C-alpha positions as CSV (number, residue, x, y, z in Angstrom):
1,M,86.6,61.0,-3.9
2,L,83.2,60.1,-5.4
3,T,81.3,56.9,-4.8
4,G,78.3,55.4,-6.6
5,C,75.7,52.8,-5.9
6,A,77.0,49.4,-5.8
7,E,73.7,48.0,-7.0
8,K,72.2,48.7,-10.4
9,Q,69.2,51.1,-10.2
10,E,66.4,51.0,-12.8
11,A,65.2,54.4,-14.1
12,S,61.7,55.4,-13.1
13,T,59.1,55.0,-15.8
14,T,56.8,57.6,-14.3
15,L,57.1,61.3,-13.7
16,P,56.2,62.8,-10.4
17,T,52.7,64.4,-10.4
18,T,52.3,68.1,-9.8
19,E,49.2,69.8,-8.5
20,A,47.9,72.7,-10.5
21,A,48.7,76.0,-8.8
22,P,45.6,77.6,-7.5
23,T,44.3,80.3,-9.9
24,S,44.6,83.8,-8.6
25,G,42.0,86.4,-9.0
26,P,38.3,86.7,-8.3
27,P,35.8,83.9,-8.7
28,A,33.9,83.7,-12.0
29,L,31.0,86.1,-12.2
30,G,28.5,86.4,-15.1
31,P,27.9,83.9,-17.9
32,A,31.0,81.8,-18.8
33,D,31.0,83.2,-22.4
34,F,30.3,86.8,-21.2
35,P,31.9,87.3,-17.8
36,V,31.9,90.5,-15.8
37,P,35.1,92.3,-17.0
38,D,37.9,93.0,-14.5
39,E,37.3,96.8,-14.7
40,A,33.8,96.3,-13.5
41,R,35.0,94.4,-10.5
42,T,36.6,97.2,-8.5
43,K,34.9,98.6,-5.4
44,D,35.0,102.2,-6.6
45,A,33.1,104.7,-8.8
46,A,34.9,103.5,-11.9
47,G,34.1,99.9,-11.2
48,A,30.4,100.7,-10.6
49,E,30.2,102.7,-13.8
50,A,31.9,99.9,-15.8
51,F,29.4,97.4,-14.2
52,L,26.5,99.5,-15.3
53,H,27.8,99.5,-18.9
54,Y,28.3,95.7,-18.7
55,W,24.8,95.2,-17.3
56,I,23.2,97.1,-20.2
57,E,25.2,95.0,-22.6
58,L,24.1,91.9,-20.7
59,L,20.4,92.9,-20.9
60,N,20.7,93.3,-24.6
61,R,22.5,90.0,-25.0
62,Q,20.1,88.0,-22.8
63,R,17.0,89.5,-24.5
64,A,18.4,88.3,-27.9
65,I,18.8,84.7,-26.6
66,P,16.2,85.1,-24.6
67,S,17.2,83.9,-21.2
68,G,16.9,85.4,-17.7
69,D,19.4,83.2,-16.0
70,A,22.3,85.7,-16.0
71,L,20.1,88.5,-14.8
72,R,18.9,86.4,-11.8
73,D,22.5,85.4,-11.0
74,L,23.7,89.1,-10.9
75,G,20.6,90.5,-9.4
76,P,19.2,87.9,-7.0
77,E,17.7,90.6,-4.7
78,C,16.6,93.0,-7.5
79,Q,12.8,92.8,-8.1
80,E,13.0,94.5,-11.5
81,C,15.8,92.3,-12.6
82,L,13.8,89.2,-11.6
83,R,10.8,90.6,-13.5
84,I,12.8,91.1,-16.7
85,A,14.4,87.7,-16.3
86,H,10.9,86.2,-16.1
87,V,9.8,88.1,-19.2
88,Y,12.8,86.7,-21.1
89,D,12.1,83.2,-19.9
90,E,8.4,83.4,-20.8
91,A,9.3,84.5,-24.3
92,A,11.7,81.5,-24.7
93,G,9.2,79.1,-23.2
94,S,6.5,80.1,-25.7
95,G,8.8,80.0,-28.7
96,R,8.9,83.8,-29.0
97,R,11.9,86.2,-29.2
98,F,12.6,89.9,-29.2
99,Q,13.7,91.8,-32.3
100,G,15.6,95.0,-31.7
101,G,15.1,96.9,-28.4
102,D,18.8,97.5,-27.5
103,F,19.3,99.7,-24.5
104,S,22.0,102.3,-24.4
105,V,23.4,104.7,-21.8
106,E,22.9,108.2,-23.1
107,S,24.5,110.0,-20.2
108,L,25.2,109.3,-16.5
109,G,26.0,111.0,-13.3
110,T,28.9,110.2,-11.1
111,P,28.3,107.0,-9.1
112,V,27.8,107.6,-5.4
113,I,29.7,105.0,-3.3
114,E,28.9,104.6,0.4
115,D,30.3,101.6,2.3
116,D,29.3,98.5,0.2
117,E,26.7,100.2,-1.9
118,A,26.7,102.3,-5.1
119,V,23.9,104.3,-6.7
120,I,24.1,105.5,-10.3
121,N,21.6,107.7,-12.0
122,F,21.6,107.8,-15.8
123,F,19.6,108.5,-18.9
124,A,18.9,105.5,-21.2
125,G,17.5,105.0,-24.7
126,Q,15.8,102.0,-26.2
127,E,15.5,101.2,-29.9
128,A,12.3,100.0,-31.4
129,I,11.4,96.5,-30.1
130,A,8.9,93.8,-31.1
131,L,8.0,90.5,-29.7
132,V,7.8,88.0,-32.5
133,D,6.7,84.4,-32.8
134,S,8.7,81.4,-34.2
135,A,7.7,82.3,-37.7
136,G,8.8,85.9,-37.3
137,A,5.3,87.4,-37.2
138,T,5.0,90.4,-34.8
139,V,3.0,89.5,-31.7
140,E,3.4,92.8,-30.0
141,N,5.3,96.1,-30.5
142,L,6.7,97.3,-27.2
143,P,7.2,100.9,-26.0
144,T,10.6,102.6,-26.8
145,G,12.1,105.9,-25.9
146,S,15.0,108.1,-25.3
147,H,16.3,110.2,-22.5
148,L,14.6,107.8,-20.0
149,G,15.4,108.7,-16.4
150,S,17.0,105.6,-15.0
151,G,18.9,104.3,-12.0
152,M,20.8,101.4,-10.6
153,R,21.6,100.4,-7.0
154,L,24.5,98.0,-6.5
155,A,25.9,96.1,-3.5
156,W,29.5,94.9,-3.3
157,S,29.7,91.2,-2.7
158,P,33.0,90.2,-0.9
159,D,32.3,86.6,-1.7
160,Q,32.0,87.3,-5.5
161,Q,34.5,90.1,-5.4
162,G,32.2,92.1,-7.6
163,W,29.0,94.1,-7.8
164,L,25.5,92.7,-7.6
165,V,22.3,94.6,-8.6
166,T,19.9,95.3,-5.8
167,G,17.7,97.9,-7.7
168,F,17.2,98.8,-11.3
169,A,14.8,101.1,-13.2
170,I,14.7,102.4,-16.8
171,G,12.2,105.2,-17.5
């Protein structure tokens, strides 16, 4: 036998609230519109190599803006990274920009992983580059080259769940 409520019940006019499920995965790393890709966030040789390729693309991207913020974020302990970031910021602050100068990885050795560090030796190339003023007039032509002996040292950040640059050199 079924029974019902003896008193009339009004329907609720509101729906219960639900909390958003926590997002899974690593925290954001890199610029919001150019984040470090998942394949560059693994603590192995393949992840370190993918991070190197991402870093070179990031250097090219940030030089074209120019802005050093992302370089400082991903290389807070890297003196060369901080120097490059400063150069990019100075160019932006003086109304100048870079034309050309894209870096590329020509060849690389196998990344060496030891504990929470990775070291990658590689040869890089850089296209012709000029610093130009706001009118587009060349202020300075900068050195370029190919087959430049280069290297990168990375440290694994458990908090970021990704690599951070601790040392970097081109040429």
